MIBAFI-305544 format. One record per residue: chain; x, y, z of N, C-alpha, C, CB in turn. Coordinates in steps of 0.05 Angstrom, whole numbers, plus 5000, padded with zeros to 4 digits. Glycine has a CB too. Layout:
A | X | Y | Z | X | Y | Z | X | Y | Z | X | Y | Z
...
end
This chain:
A | 5019 | 4976 | 4998 | 5002 | 4999 | 4997 | 5023 | 5022 | 5001 | 4979 | 4999 | 5021
A | 5008 | 5046 | 4989 | 5020 | 5070 | 4987 | 5020 | 5089 | 5010 | 5010 | 5083 | 4965
A | 5031 | 5108 | 5015 | 5037 | 5126 | 5037 | 4998 | 5140 | 5042 | 5070 | 5155 | 5024
A | 4992 | 5143 | 5021 | 4973 | 5155 | 5020 | 4938 | 5133 | 5029 | 4978 | 5167 | 4989
A | 4937 | 5113 | 5029 | 4918 | 5098 | 5034 | 4923 | 5097 | 5071 | 4921 | 5069 | 5014
A | 4954 | 5093 | 5077 | 4956 | 5099 | 5099 | 4948 | 5118 | 5118 | 4970 | 5097 | 5099
A | 4959 | 5141 | 5100 | 4943 | 5162 | 5117 | 4913 | 5163 | 5120 | 4949 | 5187 | 5106
A | 4900 | 5155 | 5093 | 4867 | 5163 | 5101 | 4856 | 5140 | 5120 | 4846 | 5164 | 5071
A | 4874 | 5115 | 5120 | 4862 | 5090 | 5145 | 4876 | 5104 | 5176 | 4881 | 5049 | 5138
A | 4891 | 5126 | 5175 | 4897 | 5131 | 5197 | 4881 | 5152 | 5210 | 4919 | 5134 | 5196
A | 4871 | 5173 | 5194 | 4852 | 5188 | 5191 | 4821 | 5177 | 5206 | 4851 | 5192 | 5162
A | 4816 | 5159 | 5188 | 4790 | 5141 | 5191 | 4788 | 5134 | 5218 | 4791 | 5115 | 5173
A | 4816 | 5120 | 5229 | 4810 | 5109 | 5259 | 4815 | 5137 | 5276 | 4834 | 5081 | 5269
A | 4822 | 5157 | 5268 | 4822 | 5180 | 5289 | 4797 | 5190 | 5293 | 4839 | 5202 | 5282
A | 4785 | 5204 | 5270 | 4750 | 5209 | 5270 | 4740 | 5184 | 5279 | 4733 | 5216 | 5239
A | 4735 | 5158 | 5277 | 4720 | 5138 | 5293 | 4728 | 5143 | 5324 | 4728 | 5108 | 5282
A | 4754 | 5143 | 5332 | 4758 | 5143 | 5361 | 4748 | 5165 | 5372 | 4784 | 5141 | 5369
A | 4748 | 5191 | 5358 | 4741 | 5213 | 5366 | 4708 | 5213 | 5374 | 4749 | 5232 | 5345
A | 4694 | 5202 | 5346 | 4669 | 5201 | 5357 | 4658 | 5175 | 5375 | 4653 | 5206 | 5333
A | 4672 | 5158 | 5383 | 4668 | 5137 | 5402 | 4666 | 5147 | 5425 | 4687 | 5118 | 5403
A | 4684 | 5170 | 5429 | 4692 | 5175 | 5448 | 4664 | 5193 | 5461 | 4720 | 5186 | 5445
A | 4666 | 5209 | 5441 | 4643 | 5234 | 5447 | 4611 | 5220 | 5450 | 4643 | 5259 | 5416
A | 4611 | 5202 | 5443 | 4581 | 5188 | 5446 | 4589 | 5167 | 5460 | 4565 | 5178 | 5418
A | 4607 | 5171 | 5482 | 4606 | 5152 | 5512 | 4606 | 5166 | 5528 | 4627 | 5132 | 5521
A | 4611 | 5195 | 5527 | 4609 | 5210 | 5549 | 4583 | 5219 | 5550 | 4628 | 5231 | 5550
A | 4570 | 5216 | 5574 | 4545 | 5224 | 5586 | 4553 | 5246 | 5608 | 4528 | 5199 | 5598
A | 4530 | 5265 | 5608 | 4532 | 5288 | 5633 | 4531 | 5267 | 5661 | 4500 | 5316 | 5633
A | 4539 | 5283 | 5674 | 4543 | 5266 | 5697 | 4522 | 5275 | 5719 | 4573 | 5268 | 5708
A | 4511 | 5267 | 5738 | 4490 | 5277 | 5754 | 4508 | 5281 | 5786 | 4462 | 5251 | 5753
A | 4510 | 5313 | 5785 | 4526 | 5314 | 5811 | 4498 | 5340 | 5823 | 4570 | 5328 | 5807
A | 4499 | 5334 | 5853 | 4477 | 5349 | 5863 | 4492 | 5373 | 5867 | 4462 | 5339 | 5889
A | 4483 | 5396 | 5877 | 4492 | 5425 | 5889 | 4508 | 5424 | 5914 | 4466 | 5443 | 5896
A | 4494 | 5403 | 5928 | 4516 | 5406 | 5955 | 4539 | 5391 | 5948 | 4504 | 5393 | 5987
A | 4544 | 5372 | 5929 | 4571 | 5362 | 5925 | 4587 | 5378 | 5907 | 4569 | 5337 | 5915
A | 4580 | 5393 | 5896 | 4591 | 5422 | 5878 | 4597 | 5434 | 5908 | 4563 | 5446 | 5851
A | 4580 | 5446 | 5918 | 4585 | 5463 | 5943 | 4613 | 5453 | 5962 | 4557 | 5461 | 5963
A | 4613 | 5432 | 5966 | 4622 | 5424 | 5985 | 4651 | 5419 | 5964 | 4604 | 5400 | 6003
A | 4659 | 5415 | 5947 | 4682 | 5418 | 5929 | 4700 | 5443 | 5924 | 4673 | 5413 | 5906
A | 4673 | 5460 | 5921 | 4686 | 5492 | 5923 | 4702 | 5498 | 5945 | 4665 | 5515 | 5924
A | 4689 | 5488 | 5964 | 4695 | 5497 | 5996 | 4719 | 5479 | 6004 | 4667 | 5492 | 6019
A | 4732 | 5460 | 5989 | 4758 | 5453 | 5990 | 4774 | 5470 | 5981 | 4762 | 5433 | 5981
A | 4767 | 5493 | 5959 | 4787 | 5507 | 5953 | 4785 | 5531 | 5971 | 4788 | 5512 | 5925
A | 4765 | 5539 | 5978 | 4766 | 5562 | 6001 | 4779 | 5553 | 6026 | 4736 | 5573 | 6010
A | 4776 | 5533 | 6027 | 4793 | 5516 | 6063 | 4823 | 5514 | 6052 | 4778 | 5471 | 6076
A | 4834 | 5515 | 6030 | 4864 | 5508 | 6025 | 4861 | 5478 | 6024 | 4888 | 5519 | 6050
A | 4851 | 5462 | 6025 | 4847 | 5432 | 6030 | 4832 | 5422 | 6008 | 4832 | 5424 | 6056
A | 4845 | 5416 | 5987 | 4832 | 5416 | 5957 | 4836 | 5382 | 5959 | 4852 | 5437 | 5927
A | 4813 | 5384 | 5944 | 4804 | 5350 | 5940 | 4820 | 5346 | 5912 | 4762 | 5340 | 5936
A | 4836 | 5336 | 5910 | 4848 | 5336 | 5877 | 4835 | 5321 | 5866 | 4877 | 5329 | 5870
A | 4832 | 5289 | 5882 | 4816 | 5271 | 5863 | 4787 | 5276 | 5854 | 4815 | 5247 | 5874
A | 4779 | 5285 | 5871 | 4747 | 5302 | 5868 | 4747 | 5322 | 5841 | 4741 | 5325 | 5900
A | 4775 | 5337 | 5848 | 4775 | 5362 | 5828 | 4779 | 5353 | 5800 | 4799 | 5382 | 5834
A | 4796 | 5330 | 5800 | 4805 | 5314 | 5768 | 4775 | 5311 | 5758 | 4824 | 5275 | 5771
A | 4760 | 5296 | 5773 | 4735 | 5282 | 5757 | 4718 | 5310 | 5748 | 4714 | 5259 | 5781
A | 4723 | 5327 | 5768 | 4702 | 5354 | 5762 | 4711 | 5366 | 5739 | 4702 | 5379 | 5783
A | 4738 | 5367 | 5740 | 4745 | 5383 | 5709 | 4739 | 5369 | 5687 | 4775 | 5388 | 5702
A | 4740 | 5336 | 5686 | 4738 | 5319 | 5664 | 4711 | 5314 | 5651 | 4749 | 5296 | 5671
A | 4691 | 5314 | 5675 | 4664 | 5320 | 5666 | 4642 | 5335 | 5656 | 4657 | 5317 | 5676
A | 4626 | 5335 | 5646 | 4607 | 5348 | 5642 | 4579 | 5348 | 5661 | 4605 | 5342 | 5617
A | 4566 | 5367 | 5675 | 4548 | 5357 | 5692 | 4522 | 5361 | 5682 | 4552 | 5369 | 5716
A | 4503 | 5340 | 5688 | 4473 | 5346 | 5670 | 4459 | 5365 | 5668 | 4454 | 5333 | 5676
A | 4464 | 5388 | 5700 | 4447 | 5407 | 5705 | 4464 | 5425 | 5692 | 4439 | 5412 | 5734
A | 4445 | 5443 | 5680 | 4455 | 5460 | 5661 | 4470 | 5485 | 5684 | 4429 | 5471 | 5638
A | 4453 | 5490 | 5697 | 4459 | 5513 | 5719 | 4483 | 5503 | 5734 | 4432 | 5519 | 5742
A | 4486 | 5477 | 5741 | 4515 | 5472 | 5758 | 4544 | 5470 | 5739 | 4512 | 5441 | 5775
A | 4529 | 5462 | 5707 | 4548 | 5463 | 5688 | 4564 | 5488 | 5688 | 4535 | 5459 | 5663
A | 4545 | 5511 | 5685 | 4556 | 5540 | 5687 | 4570 | 5543 | 5715 | 4532 | 5563 | 5684
A | 4568 | 5534 | 5734 | 4580 | 5532 | 5758 | 4609 | 5526 | 5754 | 4567 | 5513 | 5774
A | 4607 | 5510 | 5740 | 4633 | 5493 | 5737 | 4647 | 5502 | 5723 | 4633 | 5468 | 5730
A | 4635 | 5512 | 5698 | 4657 | 5520 | 5675 | 4674 | 5553 | 5683 | 4637 | 5523 | 5641
A | 4658 | 5567 | 5706 | 4668 | 5589 | 5724 | 4688 | 5578 | 5734 | 4650 | 5601 | 5745
A | 4682 | 5559 | 5750 | 4699 | 5552 | 5771 | 4729 | 5539 | 5755 | 4681 | 5528 | 5792
A | 4724 | 5530 | 5726 | 4749 | 5522 | 5717 | 4765 | 5538 | 5714 | 4749 | 5510 | 5698
A | 4746 | 5567 | 5707 | 4765 | 5578 | 5687 | 4788 | 5597 | 5708 | 4746 | 5599 | 5662
A | 4773 | 5598 | 5735 | 4785 | 5613 | 5753 | 4807 | 5598 | 5760 | 4770 | 5621 | 5775
A | 4816 | 5573 | 5761 | 4831 | 5554 | 5770 | 4856 | 5551 | 5750 | 4815 | 5528 | 5773
A | 4854 | 5567 | 5730 | 4881 | 5557 | 5704 | 4901 | 5581 | 5724 | 4873 | 5568 | 5653
A | 4924 | 5565 | 5710 | 4950 | 5579 | 5722 | 4956 | 5604 | 5713 | 4975 | 5565 | 5716
A | 4941 | 5619 | 5698 | 4950 | 5652 | 5690 | 4922 | 5665 | 5704 | 4954 | 5661 | 5649
A | 4903 | 5652 | 5712 | 4884 | 5665 | 5720 | 4883 | 5687 | 5749 | 4867 | 5644 | 5721
A | 4874 | 5702 | 5755 | 4878 | 5731 | 5767 | 4875 | 5716 | 5797 | 4851 | 5759 | 5756
A | 4858 | 5699 | 5800 | 4851 | 5685 | 5826 | 4866 | 5668 | 5828 | 4826 | 5675 | 5830
A | 4884 | 5665 | 5829 | 4909 | 5641 | 5833 | 4931 | 5649 | 5839 | 4917 | 5624 | 5811
A | 4942 | 5643 | 5865 | 4971 | 5646 | 5871 | 4990 | 5619 | 5868 | 4974 | 5657 | 5900
A | 5007 | 5624 | 5872 | 5032 | 5594 | 5869 | 5044 | 5593 | 5892 | 5060 | 5595 | 5846
A | 5041 | 5569 | 5908 | 5053 | 5574 | 5935 | 5073 | 5543 | 5937 | 5025 | 5579 | 5963
A | 5095 | 5550 | 5915 | 5114 | 5537 | 5911 | 5107 | 5507 | 5909 | 5131 | 5543 | 5930
A | 5126 | 5485 | 5918 | 5125 | 5460 | 5913 | 5086 | 5446 | 5910 | 5144 | 5449 | 5939
A | 5078 | 5458 | 5930 | 5050 | 5448 | 5937 | 5036 | 5453 | 5914 | 5037 | 5462 | 5962
A | 5033 | 5470 | 5895 | 5022 | 5478 | 5875 | 5016 | 5505 | 5881 | 5002 | 5461 | 5867
A | 4987 | 5507 | 5867 | 4969 | 5525 | 5867 | 4948 | 5531 | 5890 | 4957 | 5519 | 5847
A | 4936 | 5558 | 5892 | 4922 | 5560 | 5912 | 4900 | 5588 | 5906 | 4942 | 5561 | 5935
A | 4876 | 5594 | 5918 | 4864 | 5615 | 5910 | 4876 | 5635 | 5931 | 4834 | 5612 | 5908
A | 4881 | 5665 | 5917 | 4881 | 5686 | 5928 | 4855 | 5695 | 5945 | 4888 | 5700 | 5909
A | 4862 | 5718 | 5950 | 4836 | 5727 | 5967 | 4808 | 5726 | 5947 | 4840 | 5762 | 5979
A | 4820 | 5742 | 5925 | 4795 | 5743 | 5908 | 4786 | 5717 | 5891 | 4800 | 5766 | 5889
A | 4796 | 5702 | 5895 | 4797 | 5669 | 5881 | 4773 | 5657 | 5905 | 4839 | 5649 | 5885
A | 4786 | 5659 | 5930 | 4763 | 5659 | 5952 | 4740 | 5665 | 5947 | 4766 | 5673 | 5972
A | 4739 | 5689 | 5944 | 4708 | 5711 | 5946 | 4696 | 5698 | 5920 | 4714 | 5754 | 5942
A | 4710 | 5686 | 5896 | 4695 | 5680 | 5864 | 4682 | 5660 | 5883 | 4717 | 5666 | 5830
A | 4694 | 5638 | 5891 | 4688 | 5611 | 5898 | 4664 | 5611 | 5917 | 4713 | 5597 | 5911
A | 4661 | 5626 | 5935 | 4644 | 5634 | 5964 | 4622 | 5638 | 5950 | 4653 | 5662 | 5984
A | 4622 | 5659 | 5929 | 4601 | 5665 | 5913 | 4591 | 5648 | 5895 | 4606 | 5683 | 5902
A | 4601 | 5629 | 5881 | 4595 | 5605 | 5868 | 4586 | 5587 | 5888 | 4618 | 5593 | 5853
A | 4595 | 5580 | 5910 | 4584 | 5566 | 5925 | 4560 | 5573 | 5937 | 4598 | 5562 | 5939
A | 4548 | 5593 | 5941 | 4522 | 5613 | 5949 | 4509 | 5606 | 5922 | 4528 | 5653 | 5956
A | 4511 | 5603 | 5900 | 4502 | 5602 | 5875 | 4491 | 5567 | 5876 | 4529 | 5612 | 5851
A | 4504 | 5553 | 5882 | 4501 | 5521 | 5886 | 4478 | 5510 | 5910 | 4533 | 5509 | 5894
A | 4480 | 5530 | 5928 | 4461 | 5527 | 5948 | 4437 | 5531 | 5944 | 4465 | 5539 | 5967
A | 4431 | 5556 | 5932 | 4412 | 5564 | 5923 | 4398 | 5547 | 5900 | 4418 | 5588 | 5917
A | 4408 | 5528 | 5893 | 4403 | 5507 | 5874 | 4388 | 5486 | 5887 | 4429 | 5495 | 5862
A | 4401 | 5476 | 5913 | 4388 | 5458 | 5932 | 4366 | 5460 | 5940 | 4399 | 5455 | 5950
end
């Protein structure tokens, strides 16, 4: 086989994997209290990294909680004005970030 055929086969495999992955992902059922509790771990500087990794990777079925999730994620990126570096232990919220997360937590609890 020539190189063009291999390239086409490779592209078809990648497209197939992409669509299988999209089809296989379903929004996750989180309740408002669970999201509020996870946000509180950031406020308390005792981050639940395992829970946060899952929170980052999923999509929440409840559209209002999904908006809150997106806001929280955008606040925790490295170049975010809400984050400060704390050496080897990673990043944490600065005071402005803690206030943002308190507001997001309040929005969660309004949905409960």
